[in-house]
C-alpha positions as CSV (number, residue, x, y, z in Angstrom):
1,M,81.0,6.4,30.6
2,R,77.7,6.2,32.1
3,N,77.8,10.0,33.1
4,T,79.0,11.1,30.0
5,T,75.7,9.3,27.8
6,L,73.4,10.8,30.8
7,F,74.8,14.6,29.4
8,C,74.8,13.7,26.1
9,L,71.1,12.5,26.2
10,M,70.0,15.1,28.2
11,L,71.7,17.4,26.1
12,C,70.2,16.1,23.1
13,S,66.7,16.7,25.1
14,L,67.3,19.7,25.7
15,L,68.6,21.0,22.0
16,G,65.4,19.4,20.6
17,I,67.8,17.1,18.7
18,N,66.2,14.0,16.9
19,M,66.7,10.5,18.3
20,S,67.9,9.4,15.7
21,L,70.5,11.0,15.6
22,A,71.1,10.5,19.9
23,Q,71.0,6.9,19.1
24,A,74.2,7.4,17.2
25,L,76.1,8.0,20.5
26,I,77.5,5.5,23.4
27,Y,74.6,4.5,26.1
28,P,74.8,2.2,28.8
29,A,72.6,-1.5,27.7
30,D,70.2,-0.4,30.8
31,L,69.3,2.7,29.0
32,A,67.2,1.8,26.0
33,L,66.1,4.0,23.5
34,Q,63.4,1.7,22.3
35,F,61.8,-1.6,23.2
36,T,59.1,-3.9,22.9
37,D,58.1,-5.2,26.1
38,S,57.1,-8.9,27.2
39,M,53.2,-7.7,26.8
40,G,54.3,-6.6,23.4
41,R,53.7,-2.7,23.9
42,Y,56.2,-0.9,22.0
43,C,57.9,2.2,23.8
44,E,60.0,4.9,22.8
45,W,62.7,7.0,24.9
46,E,60.9,10.1,25.7
47,S,63.4,12.1,28.0
48,L,65.0,12.1,31.3
49,G,62.9,12.8,34.4
50,Y,63.0,13.3,37.6
51,R,66.1,12.6,39.2
52,G,67.5,11.5,35.7
53,I,65.1,8.1,35.4
54,P,64.5,7.5,31.9
55,N,60.8,8.0,30.6
56,Y,59.2,6.5,28.0
57,L,55.8,6.7,26.2
58,C,54.6,3.3,25.5
59,T,51.2,1.9,23.5
60,C,48.8,1.1,26.2
61,S,47.4,-2.4,25.2
62,N,48.0,-6.4,23.7
63,L,44.3,-7.6,23.8
64,D,41.5,-7.6,21.4
65,A,40.4,-4.1,18.9
66,A,37.4,-2.7,20.2
67,K,33.8,-1.8,18.7
68,T,32.0,1.2,20.1
69,T,28.6,0.3,20.9
70,Q,25.3,2.3,19.3
71,T,27.6,4.3,16.9
72,N,26.7,2.1,13.9
73,A,22.7,3.9,14.4
74,L,24.6,7.3,13.3
75,W,26.0,5.2,10.1
76,P,24.2,5.0,6.4
77,G,21.7,2.6,7.0
78,G,21.5,2.8,10.6
79,S,18.3,3.0,12.5
80,L,18.3,6.7,13.2
81,G,18.3,7.3,9.5
82,L,21.1,9.9,9.9
83,S,23.6,8.9,7.2
84,L,26.8,9.8,9.0
85,S,30.0,8.3,8.2
86,G,32.6,11.6,8.5
87,T,32.5,12.0,4.9
88,G,34.0,15.5,3.9
89,L,35.7,15.9,7.2
90,N,39.7,16.0,7.7
91,K,40.1,17.0,11.4
92,L,41.2,13.9,12.8
93,G,44.4,13.1,14.0
94,L,46.3,10.3,15.8
95,W,49.5,10.6,17.4
96,D,51.2,7.1,18.1
97,G,54.1,5.1,18.6
98,G,54.9,4.9,14.7
99,R,52.7,5.2,11.7
100,A,50.1,3.3,10.1
101,R,50.3,0.6,6.8
102,T,48.8,4.0,4.5
103,S,48.5,1.9,1.2
104,H,46.1,-0.6,3.4
105,I,43.1,-1.6,0.8
106,E,40.9,-0.4,4.5
107,F,42.3,3.0,4.1
108,G,42.7,3.9,0.2
109,S,44.5,7.4,0.1
110,R,43.4,8.3,3.6
111,V,46.1,8.6,5.9
112,M,48.4,11.3,5.8
113,V,51.5,10.6,7.8
114,M,52.6,13.2,8.7
115,D,56.2,12.4,10.5
116,S,58.2,11.1,7.4
117,L,60.7,8.9,9.5
118,A,58.2,7.0,11.7
119,T,58.2,3.5,11.7
120,L,55.5,1.3,9.8
121,S,53.8,0.0,13.3
122,G,51.0,-2.4,14.0
123,H,49.8,-0.5,16.2
124,S,48.9,2.4,15.0
125,T,47.9,0.6,12.0
126,A,44.9,-1.2,14.3
127,V,44.6,1.9,16.1
128,A,43.9,4.1,13.1
129,G,41.6,1.2,11.5
130,N,39.1,1.1,14.6
131,L,39.1,4.9,13.6
132,I,38.6,5.1,9.7
133,A,38.5,1.7,8.5
134,A,36.1,1.9,5.1
135,G,35.1,-1.1,5.6
136,I,35.8,-3.6,2.9
137,N,36.1,-6.1,5.5
138,P,32.5,-5.3,7.3
139,A,33.9,-6.7,10.3
140,V,36.4,-3.8,10.8
141,R,34.3,-0.6,9.6
142,G,35.8,2.1,11.6
143,M,34.0,5.1,13.3
144,S,34.3,7.5,11.1
145,Y,34.7,5.1,8.3
146,Q,34.8,7.7,5.2
147,T,36.9,10.8,6.9
148,Q,41.0,11.3,6.1
149,L,43.5,10.7,9.3
150,K,46.4,12.3,10.1
151,N,49.2,10.4,11.5
152,W,51.9,11.4,13.6
153,N,54.5,9.4,15.7
154,F,53.9,10.2,19.6
155,T,57.7,11.5,19.9
156,N,57.6,15.7,20.0
157,D,53.7,15.6,20.0
158,N,53.6,18.2,22.5
159,A,54.9,20.7,19.6
160,E,53.0,19.1,16.8
161,I,49.5,19.0,18.6
162,I,50.1,22.6,19.6
163,A,50.9,23.5,15.4
164,A,47.8,21.1,14.4
165,A,45.1,22.1,17.3
166,P,43.7,24.6,15.5
167,D,43.0,22.2,12.4
168,L,41.4,19.8,14.6
169,F,38.6,18.6,15.9
170,A,39.7,15.2,17.9
171,S,42.3,13.1,18.2
172,N,43.5,10.1,19.5
173,H,46.1,9.5,21.7
174,S,46.8,5.4,22.8
175,Y,49.9,5.7,25.0
176,A,51.2,6.4,28.2
177,T,53.8,7.0,30.5
178,T,55.7,4.5,31.5
179,A,55.0,3.3,35.1
180,A,55.6,0.6,38.1
181,F,56.8,-2.0,36.3
182,T,57.7,-2.8,32.6
183,N,59.3,-5.8,31.3
184,I,62.0,-5.6,28.7
185,G,64.4,-8.8,27.7
186,G,63.4,-11.1,30.4
187,N,64.1,-8.5,33.2
188,W,61.7,-6.8,35.6
189,Y,62.5,-2.3,35.5
190,W,60.2,-0.6,38.3
191,Y,59.4,3.1,37.1
192,G,58.8,4.7,40.6
193,D,61.1,6.8,42.1
194,T,62.0,5.4,45.6
195,S,62.8,9.2,47.6
196,L,59.0,10.3,46.9
197,H,57.6,6.7,47.5
198,P,59.6,3.1,48.5
199,T,56.5,1.2,46.6
200,Q,54.4,2.9,44.9
201,D,55.0,5.0,42.0
202,W,54.5,9.1,42.3
203,K,52.8,9.4,38.2
204,F,50.1,7.8,39.6
205,G,46.9,10.4,39.8
206,Y,50.1,12.8,39.1
207,Y,48.4,15.9,36.9
208,D,52.1,16.7,35.0
209,N,53.3,19.0,32.3
210,R,51.8,17.3,29.7
211,S,48.3,17.4,31.4
212,R,49.1,21.1,31.7
213,I,50.2,21.1,28.0
214,W,47.2,19.5,26.3
215,D,44.9,21.1,28.8
216,S,46.3,25.0,27.5
217,V,45.8,23.6,23.9
218,M,42.4,22.7,24.2
219,H,41.3,26.2,26.0
220,A,43.7,27.5,23.3
221,N,41.8,25.9,20.5
222,P,37.7,25.5,21.9
223,Y,36.8,22.7,18.7
224,Y,39.6,20.7,19.3
225,L,39.4,18.1,21.8
226,M,41.9,15.2,23.0
227,V,41.1,11.3,23.5
228,K,43.4,9.7,25.6
229,A,43.4,5.5,26.2
230,S,43.7,5.7,30.6
231,G,46.4,2.9,30.6
232,N,46.6,-1.0,31.5
233,D,48.2,-0.5,34.6
234,R,45.7,-1.7,37.5
235,G,46.8,-4.8,38.7
236,N,50.4,-4.1,38.0
237,A,52.7,-6.3,40.3
238,I,55.4,-9.1,40.3
239,A,55.2,-12.0,42.9
240,P,57.5,-10.7,46.5
241,G,61.0,-11.2,46.4
242,T,61.2,-11.4,42.5
243,P,64.5,-9.4,41.2
244,H,63.9,-6.5,39.7
245,Y,65.4,-3.1,38.7
246,Y,65.1,0.3,40.2
247,W,66.4,3.8,39.4
248,N,68.7,4.7,42.1
249,G,69.5,8.5,41.0
250,T,72.3,7.6,38.3
251,A,71.5,4.2,36.9
252,W,69.7,0.6,37.0
253,A,70.6,-1.3,40.1
254,L,69.0,-4.6,41.3
255,T,66.9,-5.4,44.3
256,T,64.3,-7.9,45.4
257,T,62.1,-5.0,47.4
258,T,58.6,-5.9,47.2
259,R,56.8,-3.2,45.7
260,D,53.0,-2.5,45.6
261,T,50.5,-3.8,43.9
262,V,49.3,-0.8,41.2
263,G,45.5,0.2,41.9
264,P,42.8,-0.6,42.1
265,Y,42.1,3.1,42.6
266,D,44.7,6.0,41.7
267,C,46.7,4.1,38.7
268,I,45.9,6.5,35.9
269,S,49.2,7.7,34.9
270,T,50.4,11.6,34.5
271,F,49.2,13.0,31.5
272,G,45.6,10.6,31.4
273,N,44.9,13.4,34.3
274,A,44.2,16.4,32.4
275,K,41.5,18.1,32.9
276,N,39.6,19.0,29.4
277,I,40.4,15.2,27.6
278,I,38.0,12.4,27.2
279,C,40.2,9.5,29.3
280,V,38.6,5.9,28.2
281,G,39.1,3.0,30.1
282,A,38.1,-0.6,28.9
283,I,35.2,-2.7,28.8
284,P,34.1,-5.9,27.4
285,V,32.6,-5.6,24.1
286,M,28.6,-5.5,24.0
287,P,27.8,-6.1,20.5
288,N,24.0,-6.2,21.2
289,G,24.3,-3.3,23.2
290,F,25.1,-2.3,26.3
291,S,22.4,-3.1,28.8
292,G,22.5,-3.9,32.8
293,S,25.7,-3.7,34.5
294,V,29.0,-4.5,33.2
295,N,32.8,-3.7,35.3
296,T,35.8,-2.4,33.6
297,L,38.3,-5.3,32.6
298,S,40.7,-6.2,34.8
299,F,43.8,-4.2,33.5
300,S,41.7,-0.9,32.5
301,T,42.7,1.8,35.5
302,W,40.7,3.8,37.6
303,G,40.9,7.3,39.4
304,P,41.2,9.1,41.0
305,T,43.4,11.5,40.6
306,D,45.7,12.8,43.0
307,D,43.1,16.0,43.9
308,G,40.1,14.0,43.4
309,R,38.6,14.5,40.3
310,I,37.0,12.3,38.3
311,K,38.9,9.7,35.7
312,P,38.3,7.8,33.6
313,D,35.6,9.9,32.2
314,L,34.3,7.4,29.5
315,V,34.7,4.1,28.3
316,G,34.9,2.2,25.0
317,S,34.4,-1.5,24.5
318,S,37.4,-3.9,24.0
319,G,37.7,-7.3,23.0
320,S,38.1,-9.7,20.4
321,I,37.7,-7.6,17.0
322,L,39.0,-7.4,14.2
323,S,40.7,-4.8,13.0
324,V,43.4,-3.5,10.3
325,G,46.9,-5.4,10.1
326,S,49.6,-4.0,9.2
327,A,51.8,-7.2,7.9
328,S,50.2,-6.7,3.9
329,D,48.1,-4.9,2.3
330,S,45.1,-7.1,2.8
331,A,46.4,-8.0,6.5
332,Y,43.8,-8.1,9.8
333,A,44.9,-8.3,12.9
334,S,43.5,-8.3,16.7
335,L,44.1,-5.5,19.1
336,G,42.8,-4.1,22.2
337,G,42.8,-2.5,25.6
338,T,42.2,0.8,26.2
339,S,44.4,1.4,23.3
340,M,41.5,0.7,21.5
341,A,38.7,1.2,23.4
342,A,39.9,5.3,23.1
343,P,39.5,5.2,19.0
344,N,35.6,4.1,19.8
345,I,34.9,7.0,21.4
346,T,37.1,9.3,19.3
347,G,35.9,8.4,15.8
348,S,31.9,8.5,16.8
349,L,33.1,12.2,18.9
350,L,33.9,13.1,14.8
351,L,30.7,12.3,13.8
352,L,28.7,14.4,16.3
353,Q,30.5,17.1,15.6
354,Q,29.2,16.1,11.4
355,Y,25.3,16.1,12.3
356,W,26.2,19.4,14.8
357,H,27.1,21.0,11.3
358,Q,24.4,19.8,9.2
359,L,21.7,20.8,12.5
360,K,22.8,24.5,12.8
361,G,25.8,25.2,9.9
362,R,28.6,25.6,12.2
363,Y,30.7,23.4,14.4
364,A,30.4,22.4,18.2
365,L,33.1,23.7,20.7
366,N,35.2,20.7,22.7
367,S,33.0,21.4,25.4
368,T,29.8,20.8,23.7
369,V,31.0,17.5,21.8
370,K,32.1,16.1,25.6
371,A,29.0,17.2,27.2
372,L,27.0,15.2,25.0
373,A,29.2,12.0,25.3
374,I,28.8,12.6,29.1
375,H,25.0,13.2,28.9
376,S,24.0,10.7,26.9
377,A,26.1,7.5,28.9
378,K,24.9,4.6,30.8
379,R,26.1,4.3,34.3
380,C,28.2,0.5,34.3
381,Q,26.2,-0.3,37.2
382,A,22.4,-0.2,36.6
383,N,21.5,0.7,40.5
384,A,24.1,3.8,40.2
385,W,22.6,7.5,39.5
386,G,26.1,8.9,39.6
387,P,29.5,8.7,38.5
388,D,32.2,6.4,39.8
389,Y,36.2,6.5,39.2
390,S,36.0,2.9,38.2
391,C,34.1,3.9,34.6
392,G,33.3,7.6,35.0
393,W,30.7,8.7,33.8
394,G,29.3,5.3,31.8
395,V,29.2,4.2,28.4
396,P,28.6,6.4,25.8
397,N,25.5,6.3,23.8
398,F,26.0,8.0,20.4
399,S,23.0,7.2,19.4
400,L,21.3,8.4,22.2
401,A,23.9,11.8,21.9
402,A,22.5,12.2,18.4
403,E,19.0,11.8,19.3
404,T,19.5,14.7,22.4
405,M,20.8,17.1,19.8
406,R,17.8,16.4,16.9
407,D,14.9,16.7,19.4
408,S,14.9,19.9,20.6
409,I,11.9,19.6,22.9
410,K,12.6,17.2,25.4
411,N,16.4,18.5,25.1
412,S,17.9,21.5,25.3
413,V,22.2,22.1,24.2
414,Q,23.3,25.4,24.8
415,E,26.6,26.8,24.6
416,I,27.3,29.7,26.7
417,N,29.9,32.5,27.5
418,L,29.9,33.3,31.4
419,L,31.4,36.9,31.9
420,N,33.1,37.5,34.9
421,L,31.3,38.1,38.5
422,D,28.1,36.8,36.2
423,S,25.9,33.7,36.2
424,F,23.2,32.0,33.9
425,E,19.8,30.6,34.0
426,T,17.4,28.6,31.9
427,F,14.6,27.4,32.5
428,V,12.8,23.7,31.8
429,Y,9.2,22.5,32.7
430,L,8.7,19.1,34.5
431,N,5.7,16.8,35.4
432,P,5.9,14.4,38.3
433,T,6.7,11.9,35.5
434,D,9.5,13.6,34.4
435,T,13.5,12.9,34.8
436,L,15.7,16.1,34.8
437,K,19.4,15.1,33.9
438,S,21.2,18.8,33.3
439,T,24.9,17.9,32.3
440,L,27.4,21.1,32.4
441,V,31.1,21.0,30.7
442,W,34.0,23.5,30.5
443,T,36.9,23.8,28.9
444,D,39.2,25.1,31.9
445,P,42.4,27.0,31.9
446,K,45.9,24.8,32.7
447,G,46.3,23.9,36.2
448,I,49.7,24.3,37.9
449,T,52.2,21.9,37.7
450,A,54.2,20.8,40.9
451,A,57.2,19.2,41.7
452,P,57.3,15.4,41.8
453,V,55.5,14.4,44.7
454,Y,53.3,11.3,45.8
455,N,49.7,12.0,45.7
456,D,49.3,16.2,45.8
457,P,46.5,17.0,46.7
458,S,46.1,20.8,45.4
459,L,43.1,21.6,43.4
460,K,44.1,21.9,39.5
461,L,40.6,23.0,39.0
462,V,40.8,26.7,37.8
463,N,37.7,28.4,37.2
464,D,35.1,26.8,39.6
465,L,31.6,26.8,37.7
466,D,28.3,25.5,39.6
467,M,25.7,24.1,38.3
468,R,21.9,24.3,40.4
469,V,18.7,23.5,40.2
470,Y,15.9,26.2,41.9
471,T,12.3,26.7,41.3
472,L,10.9,30.0,40.4
473,S,11.0,31.1,43.8
474,D,14.7,30.7,44.2
475,S,14.2,27.6,46.9
476,M,17.0,25.2,45.5
477,V,15.7,21.6,44.9
478,A,19.1,19.4,43.5
479,M,22.9,19.8,43.4
480,P,25.1,18.2,41.1
481,F,27.1,14.6,42.2
482,V,30.0,14.8,44.2
483,L,32.5,11.8,44.7
484,N,34.5,10.9,48.2
485,P,38.4,11.0,46.9
486,A,38.9,9.8,50.7
487,N,36.9,7.1,49.9
488,P,36.7,5.8,46.8
489,A,34.5,3.0,46.6
490,M,31.6,4.7,47.7
491,P,28.6,5.6,45.9
492,A,28.5,9.1,44.5
493,T,26.5,11.9,46.4
494,T,25.7,15.2,46.1
495,G,26.8,18.9,47.2
496,D,29.4,21.5,46.3
497,N,31.6,19.6,43.5
498,M,35.0,22.0,43.6
499,R,37.0,19.7,42.2
500,D,35.8,18.6,38.7
501,N,34.7,20.6,35.0
502,V,32.1,18.2,34.3
503,E,29.1,18.9,37.0
504,Q,25.9,16.7,36.5
505,I,22.3,16.6,37.9
506,I,19.7,14.0,38.3
507,K,16.7,14.5,39.4
508,T,13.1,13.0,39.5
509,A,9.9,13.4,40.8
510,L,9.6,16.9,40.7
511,P,6.5,19.0,40.8
512,S,4.9,20.2,38.1
513,A,6.7,23.2,37.4
514,W,8.8,25.2,35.7
515,Y,12.3,25.4,37.4
516,K,15.6,27.0,36.8
517,V,18.7,25.9,35.9
518,K,21.4,28.4,36.8
519,V,25.4,28.7,36.4
520,K,27.3,30.8,38.4
521,H,31.1,30.5,39.2
522,K,33.2,30.8,42.4
523,A,35.7,34.2,43.2
524,A,36.7,35.5,40.1
525,L,37.3,34.5,36.7
526,Q,40.9,34.0,35.2
527,F,42.4,37.4,34.5
528,N,38.7,38.2,35.1
529,Q,38.0,37.2,31.8
530,A,34.8,35.1,30.2
531,Q,34.3,31.7,30.5
532,R,32.4,29.2,27.7
533,F,30.3,26.6,29.1
534,S,28.4,24.0,27.5
535,L,25.3,22.8,29.2
536,V,23.0,19.9,27.7
537,I,19.4,19.4,29.3
538,S,17.1,16.4,29.3
539,G,13.5,15.7,30.6
540,S,11.5,18.3,29.9
541,H,7.6,17.7,29.3
542,T,6.5,17.4,26.0
543,L,3.1,16.1,24.7
544,S,2.7,12.4,23.5
545,A,1.8,13.9,20.0
546,L,3.3,16.7,18.4
547,P,1.6,18.1,15.6
548,V,5.0,19.9,15.0
549,K,8.3,18.2,15.7
550,Y,10.9,20.4,16.1
551,A,14.7,20.0,15.0
552,A,16.5,23.3,16.4
553,M,15.3,25.7,18.4
554,A,17.5,29.1,19.7
555,A,17.7,32.8,20.6
556,N,20.8,34.8,19.9
557,Q,22.1,38.3,21.3
558,I,22.7,40.4,17.6
559,S,23.5,43.7,19.6
560,T,22.3,46.0,22.3
561,T,19.2,46.5,20.5
562,E,18.3,43.2,18.3
563,I,17.6,39.6,19.8
564,Q,17.4,36.8,17.0
565,V,15.0,33.5,18.0
566,H,14.9,31.0,15.5
567,W,13.7,27.4,14.8
568,S,13.5,25.0,12.4
569,T,11.1,21.8,12.0
570,V,11.4,18.4,10.8
571,Q,7.8,17.2,10.8
572,E,4.5,20.0,10.4
573,I,0.8,17.8,10.7
574,N,-2.0,21.0,10.5
575,N,-0.1,24.0,10.9
576,Q,-1.7,26.5,10.8
577,G,1.5,29.0,12.3
578,F,3.6,30.2,15.1
579,E,3.3,33.5,17.7
580,L,6.1,34.7,19.3
581,Y,6.3,35.5,22.6
582,A,8.4,37.9,25.0
583,G,9.8,39.5,27.9
584,S,11.6,40.3,30.9
585,G,10.3,37.5,32.6
586,A,9.4,33.9,32.6
587,D,5.8,34.4,33.5
588,Q,5.8,37.8,32.2
589,L,5.4,36.9,28.2
590,L,3.4,39.0,25.7
591,P,2.9,38.2,21.6
592,I,5.4,40.1,19.3
593,A,5.1,38.2,16.2
594,S,2.9,35.8,14.1
595,L,4.3,34.0,11.2
596,P,2.2,31.4,8.9
597,G,3.3,27.5,9.2
598,R,3.8,25.0,6.6
599,G,0.8,23.2,6.3
600,N,2.1,19.8,6.4
601,S,5.4,19.0,5.5
602,N,8.0,15.9,6.1
603,K,10.9,18.0,4.9
604,I,12.9,20.7,6.9
605,Q,11.1,24.3,7.5
606,H,13.4,26.8,9.0
607,Y,11.9,30.1,10.6
608,G,13.3,33.3,12.4
609,W,12.3,37.0,13.6
610,I,14.3,39.6,15.0
611,H,13.4,41.2,18.4
612,K,14.1,44.9,17.9
613,N,14.4,47.7,20.6
614,P,15.4,50.8,20.5
615,R,16.1,51.4,23.4
616,G,18.1,48.5,23.8
617,F,17.8,45.2,25.6
618,A,19.1,44.5,29.9
619,G,19.3,41.6,31.8
620,T,17.6,38.6,30.7
621,Q,15.0,38.1,27.8
622,Y,12.8,35.2,27.3
623,Y,11.2,33.6,24.2
624,Q,8.7,31.4,23.8
625,I,6.9,29.9,20.6
626,K,2.8,28.7,20.5
627,Q,2.7,26.6,17.7
628,I,-1.0,26.6,16.8
629,D,-2.8,24.0,14.3
630,Y,-6.2,25.0,11.7
631,D,-8.5,23.9,14.3
632,G,-7.3,25.8,16.7
633,K,-5.7,23.6,19.2
634,F,-2.0,25.1,20.5
635,S,0.9,23.9,22.3
636,W,3.8,25.8,23.4
637,S,7.6,25.2,22.8
638,K,10.0,25.1,25.8
639,L,11.3,28.7,27.6
640,L,14.6,30.3,25.4
641,S,16.5,32.6,27.4
642,V,19.0,35.4,26.4
643,T,21.3,37.2,29.1
644,I,22.6,40.7,27.4
645,E,26.1,40.9,27.1
646,N,27.5,44.4,27.9
647,P,24.3,45.9,28.1
648,L,23.3,49.5,26.9
649,R,20.1,50.6,27.2
650,I,18.1,53.8,27.8
651,E,15.5,53.4,30.7
652,Q,13.8,56.3,30.6
653,V,13.6,60.1,29.4
654,V,11.5,62.3,31.4
655,P,9.9,64.8,30.8
656,N,9.2,64.4,27.3
657,P,8.0,66.3,25.7
658,F,10.5,68.8,27.4
659,N,11.2,72.6,27.8
660,K,14.5,73.0,29.0
661,E,16.3,69.9,30.3
662,V,15.3,66.2,30.3
663,V,16.7,63.4,32.7
664,L,18.1,60.4,31.4
665,Y,17.8,57.2,33.2
666,Y,19.9,54.3,31.4
667,S,22.3,51.2,32.2
668,A,26.0,50.8,30.2
669,A,28.7,48.5,31.0
670,H,31.3,50.9,29.5
671,A,32.0,54.1,29.5
672,A,29.1,56.3,26.9
673,V,28.4,59.2,25.1
674,A,24.5,60.9,25.1
675,K,24.4,62.6,21.9
676,V,21.4,64.8,20.5
677,Y,20.4,65.0,16.9
678,S,18.4,67.1,14.8
679,A,15.9,65.5,12.6
680,T,18.2,66.0,9.5
681,G,20.8,64.5,11.3
682,K,23.0,67.3,12.7
683,L,24.8,66.8,16.2
684,L,23.3,69.5,18.4
685,A,24.7,68.2,22.2
686,Q,27.1,65.8,23.7
687,T,27.4,64.5,27.6
688,Q,30.0,62.1,28.8
689,L,28.3,59.4,31.0
690,E,29.9,56.7,33.5
691,P,29.5,53.3,33.5
692,H,26.4,52.3,35.4
693,E,24.0,49.6,35.8
694,S,21.6,52.1,37.1
695,G,22.8,55.3,35.9
696,R,20.7,59.3,36.1
697,Q,22.4,61.8,34.1
698,Q,20.8,65.4,33.5
699,L,20.9,67.1,30.3
700,E,20.4,70.3,29.7
701,L,18.7,71.8,26.3
702,G,17.0,74.8,26.6
703,E,18.5,76.0,23.4
704,L,16.6,73.8,21.5
705,L,14.1,75.3,19.1
706,P,10.8,73.2,19.4
707,G,10.2,70.2,17.6
708,L,11.7,66.4,16.9
709,Y,15.3,65.4,18.2
710,I,16.4,62.0,18.4
711,L,18.7,61.0,21.5
712,V,21.2,58.4,21.0
713,L,23.6,56.6,23.7
714,Q,26.4,55.0,22.1
715,D,29.1,52.8,24.2
716,L,32.6,54.1,23.8
717,S,34.1,50.7,23.9
718,T,32.1,48.8,21.3
719,Q,30.3,51.7,19.5
720,Q,26.9,49.7,19.7
721,S,24.1,52.6,20.2
722,V,20.6,52.7,21.3
723,S,18.2,55.8,20.6
724,F,15.1,57.6,21.7
725,K,12.8,60.2,20.4
726,L,12.7,63.3,22.4
727,V,9.8,66.6,21.7
728,K,11.0,70.1,22.6
729,E,7.7,72.3,23.4
């Protein structure tokens, strides 16, 4: 009977049959389809896993509701004056163990249940409340309290996530795989596998199939960021000799074998180890704001992953904070653990997207939102500079993240497309009193999922980007933080990080000078395709009192022959105007444009200039803005740089004027054609050109009559073109 039932359940899983139908099958009592354990966690049967052991998805916590620190600074009436609440967005998702109570007074009509058969869940309701509760009861206001929420049950989550990802900015996942010990109906069950390890569960630190799928989804949907609770398994154990069930390959069997206590390190199970997500641990509530030092709560799981990556990424606060309850339309209830720490982060990230759009008129990459949250985080231990495997990068400060976005003089937030076999450089000016902080994040392609094994050390990073800080003479002065998974309690050092898709550098007391922050990659990028990354830099020198406060500043390539430089201000005092400087070297800038200022203004003012070069740009172009007061005083902006993609350029044509032939010196990323036109636009001659960084081609033009001609160099792949005037003697 048992084998028949297992076969039916496996067949249902393979065929995608809903488990409500499978429930009608005969199955043994020790193979529950759903249960609530003694800790109050609700679990649903997911599949038969390795060697037939049942897999379940479970809500992660049973403690108190949590509230994010410093998110309220972004709300209407908050200290930043930003009035962010998520209003108008419909880009937030929730996968959980059931559906939220949509009729609750805190939700209005803003929760849309996507699974019609999902059962009402107190856990889902509380998490949804932490995300979007309106604040009718002020104590339970959600992080994005005026946005809409799409709510799925976590059964069949992968297929639903793949379908929904293009329409989401963020989603919350406060559930995890069953691991180690679980108490069901008064009986203990151990969910490890004795064929892989006799006393420890192999799922801790393991990069599983769901990890691979989630990383793939985020890579394919670059504006979608998933947030997952790290889980509450640290310290999971029972007393030696306690009877418990283990899976012997075909059924649950009773044993008194002593198993190891879970943790303290390497106790985040399966898909909490995905690369691109934000995995969230839990710390105590700090209602007056985080300061000093803090430890994670006793249950909150720690990294590293089996391949040594830093998890959790961040920690959120958790404790006895009231949230929305499911008992009635006006009920409130307490919940917590990492399940409630995760939506602290998720709802707050949505506000960063809303603010980014206000500042720039577009939305940020998922790597940018993640980079801002990590860059602004405060270390859990006051005397620690780098990350650790208990708190990750620390406690996010969303007020500071928003300030980083707003203050474009002291901070730089860049989104770059790194081409294969290429590198990127940007520049920052520092004084000895400045602290340079630079955070690099990229959404990496999916890793390789190995067969179940205990502690698989194979690296899951696919595109290994590297960040370094140099002087302008290329002397390296700083490398990113690294942790040692062989000694997880050891404080962070610096070196070559070949494990994580997050890198961070903090450097103090550098001499006054310009410095270069460089990003490159090892080996070849996957499929030789470009890798997007986000780079946040803070600490550049600014005057103590600026007559002009900038809100944004950027330079972007429009075409091979055009670069747009644009900036905006939120305050101008005695501002006569701006001079824009440009050059092919950071120390070779010349003025190219003058723009009048607005005198005195407290409104947002926008400025821009399109730098044109008919011959085309190549390499890296640098820009800097000189702001000039009416009294003649001036100040300089930070240095902007643009690395030209697919360069097409006419370097030189000699002789000019010419008699019979000319020699064309050019650069072209792809095959190109050189065309000669008359002044009236008639095509007179053309020659094919090979792609070359420093190409040379002789053009025979002796048959042309004396006069003016136009030489056009056209890229055959992109159809972009550059031009040059020729004179025939």
